[in-house]
KEMARVEX-407312 format. One record per atom (N, C-alpha, C): x, y, z; atom name; chain. Coordinates in nm, 4 decimals. Atoms other than C-alpha are relative to their C-alpha. Example, Ala and Ser with C-alpha at 12.3 -4.5 7.8 and 13.67 -1.06 7.14 Angstrom:
<pts>
<pt x="0.0890" y="-0.1190" z="0.0000" atomo="N" cadena="A"/>
<pt x="1.2300" y="-0.4500" z="0.7800" atomo="CA" cadena="A"/>
<pt x="0.0900" y="0.1200" z="0.0000" atomo="C" cadena="A"/>
<pt x="-0.0820" y="-0.1190" z="-0.0060" atomo="N" cadena="A"/>
<pt x="1.3670" y="-0.1060" z="0.7140" atomo="CA" cadena="A"/>
<pt x="-0.0770" y="0.1090" z="0.0730" atomo="C" cadena="A"/>
</pts>
This chain:
<pts>
<pt x="0.0851" y="-0.1181" z="0.0000" atomo="N" cadena="A"/>
<pt x="0.0000" y="0.0000" z="0.0000" atomo="CA" cadena="A"/>
<pt x="0.0892" y="0.1238" z="0.0000" atomo="C" cadena="A"/>
<pt x="-0.0734" y="-0.1259" z="0.0054" atomo="N" cadena="A"/>
<pt x="0.1311" y="0.3430" z="-0.0923" atomo="CA" cadena="A"/>
<pt x="-0.0639" y="0.0981" z="0.0980" atomo="C" cadena="A"/>
<pt x="0.0491" y="-0.0982" z="-0.0967" atomo="N" cadena="A"/>
<pt x="0.1022" y="0.6175" z="0.1698" atomo="CA" cadena="A"/>
<pt x="0.0809" y="0.1282" z="-0.0128" atomo="C" cadena="A"/>
<pt x="-0.0735" y="-0.1266" z="-0.0052" atomo="N" cadena="A"/>
<pt x="0.1986" y="0.9804" z="0.2117" atomo="CA" cadena="A"/>
<pt x="0.0809" y="0.0047" z="0.1290" atomo="C" cadena="A"/>
<pt x="-0.0800" y="-0.0206" z="-0.1216" atomo="N" cadena="A"/>
<pt x="0.4554" y="1.0937" z="0.4645" atomo="CA" cadena="A"/>
<pt x="-0.0907" y="0.0449" z="0.1146" atomo="C" cadena="A"/>
<pt x="0.0954" y="-0.0469" z="-0.1002" atomo="N" cadena="A"/>
<pt x="0.1718" y="1.2719" z="0.6483" atomo="CA" cadena="A"/>
<pt x="-0.0722" y="-0.1177" z="0.0659" atomo="C" cadena="A"/>
<pt x="0.0695" y="0.1157" z="-0.0544" atomo="N" cadena="A"/>
<pt x="-0.0163" y="0.9436" z="0.6884" atomo="CA" cadena="A"/>
<pt x="0.0916" y="-0.0784" z="0.0938" atomo="C" cadena="A"/>
<pt x="-0.0950" y="0.0787" z="-0.0789" atomo="N" cadena="A"/>
<pt x="0.2914" y="0.7605" z="0.8172" atomo="CA" cadena="A"/>
<pt x="0.0400" y="0.0695" z="0.1296" atomo="C" cadena="A"/>
<pt x="-0.0550" y="-0.0706" z="-0.1154" atomo="N" cadena="A"/>
<pt x="0.4145" y="1.0297" z="1.0539" atomo="CA" cadena="A"/>
<pt x="-0.1053" y="0.0599" z="0.0934" atomo="C" cadena="A"/>
<pt x="0.1011" y="-0.0659" z="-0.0825" atomo="N" cadena="A"/>
<pt x="0.0947" y="1.1916" z="1.1773" atomo="CA" cadena="A"/>
<pt x="-0.1212" y="-0.0884" z="0.0306" atomo="C" cadena="A"/>
<pt x="0.1261" y="0.0723" z="-0.0176" atomo="N" cadena="A"/>
<pt x="-0.2144" y="0.9785" z="1.1215" atomo="CA" cadena="A"/>
<pt x="0.0190" y="-0.1284" z="0.0803" atomo="C" cadena="A"/>
<pt x="-0.0208" y="0.1250" z="-0.0732" atomo="N" cadena="A"/>
<pt x="-0.0775" y="0.6434" z="1.2392" atomo="CA" cadena="A"/>
<pt x="0.0422" y="0.0259" z="0.1440" atomo="C" cadena="A"/>
<pt x="-0.0407" y="-0.0353" z="-0.1371" atomo="N" cadena="A"/>
<pt x="0.0763" y="0.8125" z="1.5436" atomo="CA" cadena="A"/>
<pt x="-0.1213" y="0.0450" z="0.0821" atomo="C" cadena="A"/>
<pt x="0.1171" y="-0.0532" z="-0.0706" atomo="N" cadena="A"/>
<pt x="-0.2476" y="0.9944" z="1.6370" atomo="CA" cadena="A"/>
<pt x="-0.1119" y="-0.1028" z="0.0154" atomo="C" cadena="A"/>
<pt x="0.1096" y="0.0982" z="0.0003" atomo="N" cadena="A"/>
<pt x="-0.4742" y="0.6975" z="1.5610" atomo="CA" cadena="A"/>
<pt x="0.0576" y="-0.1415" z="-0.0028" atomo="C" cadena="A"/>
<pt x="-0.0678" y="0.1303" z="-0.0027" atomo="N" cadena="A"/>
<pt x="-0.2922" y="0.3824" z="1.6720" atomo="CA" cadena="A"/>
<pt x="-0.0933" y="-0.1192" z="-0.0225" atomo="C" cadena="A"/>
<pt x="0.0958" y="0.1086" z="0.0224" atomo="N" cadena="A"/>
<pt x="-0.6106" y="0.1749" z="1.6380" atomo="CA" cadena="A"/>
<pt x="-0.0154" y="-0.0341" z="-0.1481" atomo="C" cadena="A"/>
<pt x="0.0163" y="0.0241" z="0.1437" atomo="N" cadena="A"/>
<pt x="-0.5976" y="0.2055" z="1.2574" atomo="CA" cadena="A"/>
<pt x="0.0819" y="-0.1194" z="-0.0460" atomo="C" cadena="A"/>
<pt x="-0.0701" y="0.1136" z="0.0591" atomo="N" cadena="A"/>
<pt x="-0.5051" y="-0.1048" z="1.0635" atomo="CA" cadena="A"/>
<pt x="0.0153" y="0.0251" z="-0.1494" atomo="C" cadena="A"/>
<pt x="-0.0277" y="-0.0211" z="0.1424" atomo="N" cadena="A"/>
<pt x="-0.3445" y="-0.0857" z="0.7218" atomo="CA" cadena="A"/>
<pt x="-0.0943" y="-0.0813" z="-0.0881" atomo="C" cadena="A"/>
<pt x="0.0885" y="0.0836" z="0.0820" atomo="N" cadena="A"/>
<pt x="-0.5623" y="-0.3699" z="0.5971" atomo="CA" cadena="A"/>
<pt x="-0.1374" y="0.0637" z="-0.0186" atomo="C" cadena="A"/>
<pt x="0.1272" y="-0.0707" z="0.0179" atomo="N" cadena="A"/>
<pt x="-0.8718" y="-0.1545" z="0.6557" atomo="CA" cadena="A"/>
<pt x="0.0122" y="0.1008" z="-0.1140" atomo="C" cadena="A"/>
<pt x="-0.0221" y="-0.0983" z="0.1074" atomo="N" cadena="A"/>
<pt x="-0.7270" y="0.1152" z="0.4305" atomo="CA" cadena="A"/>
<pt x="0.0079" y="-0.0704" z="-0.1352" atomo="C" cadena="A"/>
<pt x="-0.0098" y="0.0766" z="0.1247" atomo="N" cadena="A"/>
<pt x="-0.6408" y="-0.1439" z="0.1678" atomo="CA" cadena="A"/>
<pt x="-0.1366" y="-0.0479" z="-0.0458" atomo="C" cadena="A"/>
<pt x="0.1344" y="0.0468" z="0.0357" atomo="N" cadena="A"/>
<pt x="-0.9947" y="-0.2822" z="0.1807" atomo="CA" cadena="A"/>
<pt x="-0.0859" y="0.1157" z="-0.0507" atomo="C" cadena="A"/>
<pt x="0.0764" y="-0.1169" z="0.0455" atomo="N" cadena="A"/>
<pt x="-1.1386" y="0.0685" z="0.1438" atomo="CA" cadena="A"/>
<pt x="0.0329" y="0.0319" z="-0.1459" atomo="C" cadena="A"/>
<pt x="-0.0396" y="-0.0254" z="0.1387" atomo="N" cadena="A"/>
<pt x="-0.9416" y="0.1094" z="-0.1779" atomo="CA" cadena="A"/>
<pt x="-0.0605" y="-0.1048" z="-0.0930" atomo="C" cadena="A"/>
<pt x="0.0509" y="0.1100" z="0.0836" atomo="N" cadena="A"/>
<pt x="-1.0532" y="-0.2303" z="-0.3116" atomo="CA" cadena="A"/>
<pt x="-0.1524" y="-0.0074" z="-0.0050" atomo="C" cadena="A"/>
<pt x="0.1442" y="0.0262" z="-0.0107" atomo="N" cadena="A"/>
<pt x="-1.4156" y="-0.2442" z="-0.1905" atomo="CA" cadena="A"/>
<pt x="-0.0738" y="0.1089" z="0.0776" atomo="C" cadena="A"/>
<pt x="0.0681" y="-0.1055" z="-0.0770" atomo="N" cadena="A"/>
<pt x="-1.5544" y="0.0946" z="-0.0809" atomo="CA" cadena="A"/>
<pt x="-0.1517" y="-0.0131" z="-0.0057" atomo="C" cadena="A"/>
<pt x="0.1461" y="-0.0089" z="-0.0009" atomo="N" cadena="A"/>
<pt x="-1.9175" y="0.1264" z="0.0243" atomo="CA" cadena="A"/>
<pt x="-0.0440" y="0.1208" z="-0.0812" atomo="C" cadena="A"/>
<pt x="0.0290" y="-0.1239" z="0.0720" atomo="N" cadena="A"/>
<pt x="-1.9087" y="0.4761" z="-0.1197" atomo="CA" cadena="A"/>
<pt x="0.1330" y="0.0616" z="-0.0410" atomo="C" cadena="A"/>
<pt x="-0.1192" y="-0.0674" z="0.0538" atomo="N" cadena="A"/>
<pt x="-1.6591" y="0.6724" z="-0.3285" atomo="CA" cadena="A"/>
<pt x="-0.0437" y="0.1395" z="-0.0415" atomo="C" cadena="A"/>
<pt x="0.0362" y="-0.1388" z="0.0310" atomo="N" cadena="A"/>
<pt x="-1.6628" y="1.0507" z="-0.3597" atomo="CA" cadena="A"/>
<pt x="0.1273" y="0.0796" z="-0.0294" atomo="C" cadena="A"/>
<pt x="-0.1161" y="-0.0822" z="0.0351" atomo="N" cadena="A"/>
<pt x="-1.4180" y="1.2855" z="-0.5342" atomo="CA" cadena="A"/>
<pt x="-0.0182" y="0.1395" z="0.0583" atomo="C" cadena="A"/>
<pt x="0.0007" y="-0.1341" z="-0.0583" atomo="N" cadena="A"/>
<pt x="-1.3345" y="1.6048" z="-0.3474" atomo="CA" cadena="A"/>
<pt x="0.0353" y="0.1025" z="-0.1079" atomo="C" cadena="A"/>
<pt x="-0.0314" y="-0.1062" z="0.0957" atomo="N" cadena="A"/>
<pt x="-1.2919" y="1.9412" z="-0.5223" atomo="CA" cadena="A"/>
<pt x="0.1486" y="0.0062" z="-0.0332" atomo="C" cadena="A"/>
<pt x="-0.1445" y="-0.0045" z="0.0229" atomo="N" cadena="A"/>
<pt x="-0.9131" y="1.9125" z="-0.4830" atomo="CA" cadena="A"/>
<pt x="0.0521" y="-0.1245" z="-0.0726" atomo="C" cadena="A"/>
<pt x="-0.0382" y="0.1197" z="0.0740" atomo="N" cadena="A"/>
<pt x="-0.9138" y="1.5775" z="-0.6672" atomo="CA" cadena="A"/>
<pt x="0.0245" y="-0.1220" z="0.0856" atomo="C" cadena="A"/>
<pt x="-0.0169" y="0.1155" z="-0.0884" atomo="N" cadena="A"/>
<pt x="-0.8564" y="1.3601" z="-0.3636" atomo="CA" cadena="A"/>
<pt x="-0.1309" y="-0.0768" z="0.0052" atomo="C" cadena="A"/>
<pt x="0.1162" y="0.0886" z="0.0034" atomo="N" cadena="A"/>
<pt x="-1.0939" y="1.0687" z="-0.3231" atomo="CA" cadena="A"/>
<pt x="-0.0303" y="-0.0514" z="0.1393" atomo="C" cadena="A"/>
<pt x="0.0461" y="0.0527" z="-0.1286" atomo="N" cadena="A"/>
<pt x="-1.2957" y="0.9757" z="-0.0149" atomo="CA" cadena="A"/>
<pt x="-0.0599" y="-0.1381" z="-0.0224" atomo="C" cadena="A"/>
<pt x="0.0495" y="0.1370" z="0.0070" atomo="N" cadena="A"/>
<pt x="-1.3677" y="0.6084" z="0.0423" atomo="CA" cadena="A"/>
<pt x="-0.0486" y="-0.0405" z="0.1380" atomo="C" cadena="A"/>
<pt x="0.0521" y="0.0452" z="-0.1283" atomo="N" cadena="A"/>
<pt x="-1.5816" y="0.4554" z="0.3153" atomo="CA" cadena="A"/>
<pt x="-0.0145" y="-0.1516" z="0.0023" atomo="C" cadena="A"/>
<pt x="0.0283" y="0.1419" z="-0.0253" atomo="N" cadena="A"/>
<pt x="-1.5966" y="0.1051" z="0.4604" atomo="CA" cadena="A"/>
<pt x="-0.0569" y="-0.0125" z="0.1406" atomo="C" cadena="A"/>
<pt x="0.0445" y="0.0335" z="-0.1352" atomo="N" cadena="A"/>
<pt x="-1.7648" y="-0.0515" z="0.7590" atomo="CA" cadena="A"/>
<pt x="0.1060" y="-0.0905" z="0.0602" atomo="C" cadena="A"/>
<pt x="-0.0985" y="0.0814" z="-0.0708" atomo="N" cadena="A"/>
<pt x="-1.5221" y="-0.1937" z="1.0140" atomo="CA" cadena="A"/>
<pt x="-0.0757" y="-0.0803" z="0.1050" atomo="C" cadena="A"/>
<pt x="0.0795" y="0.0810" z="-0.0927" atomo="N" cadena="A"/>
<pt x="-1.7071" y="-0.4816" z="1.1827" atomo="CA" cadena="A"/>
<pt x="0.0610" y="-0.0105" z="0.1397" atomo="C" cadena="A"/>
<pt x="-0.0663" y="0.0114" z="-0.1293" atomo="N" cadena="A"/>
<pt x="-1.4473" y="-0.5078" z="1.4601" atomo="CA" cadena="A"/>
<pt x="-0.0313" y="0.1174" z="0.0922" atomo="C" cadena="A"/>
<pt x="0.0301" y="-0.1201" z="-0.0774" atomo="N" cadena="A"/>
<pt x="-1.5341" y="-0.1547" z="1.5705" atomo="CA" cadena="A"/>
<pt x="-0.1478" y="0.0363" z="-0.0024" atomo="C" cadena="A"/>
<pt x="0.1404" y="-0.0359" z="0.0155" atomo="N" cadena="A"/>
<pt x="-1.8954" y="-0.1402" z="1.4578" atomo="CA" cadena="A"/>
<pt x="-0.0171" y="0.1431" z="-0.0490" atomo="C" cadena="A"/>
<pt x="0.0022" y="-0.1385" z="0.0464" atomo="N" cadena="A"/>
<pt x="-1.8143" y="0.1910" z="1.2880" atomo="CA" cadena="A"/>
<pt x="0.0452" y="0.0070" z="-0.1448" atomo="C" cadena="A"/>
<pt x="-0.0417" y="-0.0227" z="0.1372" atomo="N" cadena="A"/>
<pt x="-1.7393" y="0.3414" z="0.9485" atomo="CA" cadena="A"/>
<pt x="0.1323" y="0.0754" z="-0.0017" atomo="C" cadena="A"/>
<pt x="-0.1296" y="-0.0632" z="0.0172" atomo="N" cadena="A"/>
<pt x="-1.3922" y="0.4403" z="0.8372" atomo="CA" cadena="A"/>
<pt x="0.0009" y="0.0759" z="-0.1320" atomo="C" cadena="A"/>
<pt x="-0.0184" y="-0.0775" z="0.1235" atomo="N" cadena="A"/>
<pt x="-1.3284" y="0.7192" z="0.5865" atomo="CA" cadena="A"/>
<pt x="0.1495" y="0.0025" z="-0.0289" atomo="C" cadena="A"/>
<pt x="-0.1386" y="-0.0016" z="0.0451" atomo="N" cadena="A"/>
<pt x="-1.0052" y="0.6862" z="0.3924" atomo="CA" cadena="A"/>
<pt x="0.0090" y="0.0995" z="-0.1147" atomo="C" cadena="A"/>
<pt x="-0.0207" y="-0.0984" z="0.1059" atomo="N" cadena="A"/>
<pt x="-0.8784" y="0.9741" z="0.1802" atomo="CA" cadena="A"/>
<pt x="0.1276" y="-0.0372" z="-0.0738" atomo="C" cadena="A"/>
<pt x="-0.1150" y="0.0327" z="0.0831" atomo="N" cadena="A"/>
<pt x="-0.6500" y="0.8852" z="-0.1079" atomo="CA" cadena="A"/>
<pt x="0.0262" y="0.1143" z="-0.0970" atomo="C" cadena="A"/>
<pt x="-0.0361" y="-0.1033" z="0.0965" atomo="N" cadena="A"/>
<pt x="-0.4646" y="1.1076" z="-0.3505" atomo="CA" cadena="A"/>
<pt x="-0.0684" y="-0.0265" z="-0.1337" atomo="C" cadena="A"/>
<pt x="0.0649" y="0.0064" z="0.1311" atomo="N" cadena="A"/>
<pt x="-0.5779" y="1.1658" z="-0.7074" atomo="CA" cadena="A"/>
<pt x="0.0285" y="-0.1299" z="-0.0743" atomo="C" cadena="A"/>
<pt x="-0.0348" y="0.1252" z="0.0681" atomo="N" cadena="A"/>
<pt x="-0.4037" y="0.8448" z="-0.8169" atomo="CA" cadena="A"/>
<pt x="-0.0903" y="-0.1164" z="0.0417" atomo="C" cadena="A"/>
<pt x="0.0943" y="0.1024" z="-0.0441" atomo="N" cadena="A"/>
<pt x="-0.6688" y="0.6474" z="-0.6264" atomo="CA" cadena="A"/>
<pt x="0.0611" y="-0.1120" z="0.0811" atomo="C" cadena="A"/>
<pt x="-0.0628" y="0.1095" z="-0.0739" atomo="N" cadena="A"/>
<pt x="-0.4159" y="0.4365" z="-0.4368" atomo="CA" cadena="A"/>
<pt x="0.0936" y="0.0434" z="0.1122" atomo="C" cadena="A"/>
<pt x="-0.0900" y="-0.0473" z="-0.1050" atomo="N" cadena="A"/>
<pt x="-0.1956" y="0.6549" z="-0.2130" atomo="CA" cadena="A"/>
<pt x="-0.0816" y="0.0546" z="0.1162" atomo="C" cadena="A"/>
<pt x="0.0787" y="-0.0391" z="-0.1175" atomo="N" cadena="A"/>
<pt x="-0.3484" y="0.6816" z="0.1356" atomo="CA" cadena="A"/>
<pt x="0.0619" y="0.1239" z="0.0642" atomo="C" cadena="A"/>
<pt x="-0.0438" y="-0.1259" z="-0.0606" atomo="N" cadena="A"/>
<pt x="-0.3273" y="1.0317" z="0.2836" atomo="CA" cadena="A"/>
<pt x="-0.0582" y="0.0186" z="0.1398" atomo="C" cadena="A"/>
<pt x="0.0668" y="-0.0199" z="-0.1292" atomo="N" cadena="A"/>
<pt x="-0.5746" y="1.0239" z="0.5734" atomo="CA" cadena="A"/>
<pt x="-0.0991" y="-0.1127" z="0.0231" atomo="C" cadena="A"/>
<pt x="0.1008" y="0.1003" z="-0.0345" atomo="N" cadena="A"/>
<pt x="-0.8054" y="0.7847" z="0.7571" atomo="CA" cadena="A"/>
<pt x="-0.0499" y="0.0305" z="0.1407" atomo="C" cadena="A"/>
<pt x="0.0590" y="-0.0263" z="-0.1313" atomo="N" cadena="A"/>
<pt x="-1.0451" y="0.8320" z="1.0456" atomo="CA" cadena="A"/>
<pt x="-0.1396" y="-0.0599" z="0.0065" atomo="C" cadena="A"/>
<pt x="0.1368" y="0.0490" z="-0.0190" atomo="N" cadena="A"/>
<pt x="-1.3687" y="0.7021" z="1.1937" atomo="CA" cadena="A"/>
<pt x="-0.0948" y="0.1145" z="-0.0306" atomo="C" cadena="A"/>
<pt x="0.0951" y="-0.1012" z="0.0437" atomo="N" cadena="A"/>
<pt x="-1.6610" y="0.8896" z="1.0397" atomo="CA" cadena="A"/>
<pt x="-0.1323" y="-0.0221" z="0.0722" atomo="C" cadena="A"/>
<pt x="0.1221" y="0.0149" z="-0.0813" atomo="N" cadena="A"/>
<pt x="-1.9383" y="0.9310" z="1.2949" atomo="CA" cadena="A"/>
<pt x="-0.1273" y="0.0362" z="-0.0761" atomo="C" cadena="A"/>
<pt x="0.1183" y="-0.0491" z="0.0711" atomo="N" cadena="A"/>
<pt x="-2.1718" y="1.1009" z="1.0468" atomo="CA" cadena="A"/>
<pt x="-0.0429" y="-0.0879" z="-0.1171" atomo="C" cadena="A"/>
<pt x="0.0339" y="0.0817" z="0.1162" atomo="N" cadena="A"/>
<pt x="-2.1631" y="0.8385" z="0.7709" atomo="CA" cadena="A"/>
<pt x="-0.1113" y="-0.0983" z="0.0340" atomo="C" cadena="A"/>
<pt x="0.1094" y="0.0961" z="-0.0131" atomo="N" cadena="A"/>
<pt x="-2.4810" y="0.6376" z="0.7290" atomo="CA" cadena="A"/>
<pt x="0.0036" y="-0.0901" z="-0.1223" atomo="C" cadena="A"/>
<pt x="-0.0121" y="0.0947" z="0.1096" atomo="N" cadena="A"/>
<pt x="-2.4781" y="0.3246" z="0.5176" atomo="CA" cadena="A"/>
<pt x="-0.0992" y="0.0273" z="-0.1114" atomo="C" cadena="A"/>
<pt x="0.1009" y="-0.0282" z="0.1026" atomo="N" cadena="A"/>
<pt x="-2.7927" y="0.4343" z="0.3366" atomo="CA" cadena="A"/>
<pt x="0.0237" y="0.1356" z="-0.0669" atomo="C" cadena="A"/>
<pt x="-0.0271" y="-0.1306" z="0.0594" atomo="N" cadena="A"/>
<pt x="-2.6310" y="0.7696" z="0.2421" atomo="CA" cadena="A"/>
<pt x="0.0866" y="-0.0114" z="-0.1254" atomo="C" cadena="A"/>
<pt x="-0.0791" y="0.0230" z="0.1195" atomo="N" cadena="A"/>
<pt x="-2.4707" y="0.6216" z="-0.0654" atomo="CA" cadena="A"/>
<pt x="-0.0400" y="0.0976" z="-0.1043" atomo="C" cadena="A"/>
</pts>
């Protein structure tokens, strides 16, 4: 999995519960995909282990992870 320096140095440090395999799954099998105005792409998955939704933000290439966090506002029916 490709990642940005920001993801490696900041996000993983601030959110130690994150698992790389969740980010990889979001890239492969997102519940929802949305392109931001800046070209980055938001991807959501449900994480059964946590019972919550994870939002993963990748760069314009669609494969480099830049950010990831639990999204409290995401609803599965909001596709």
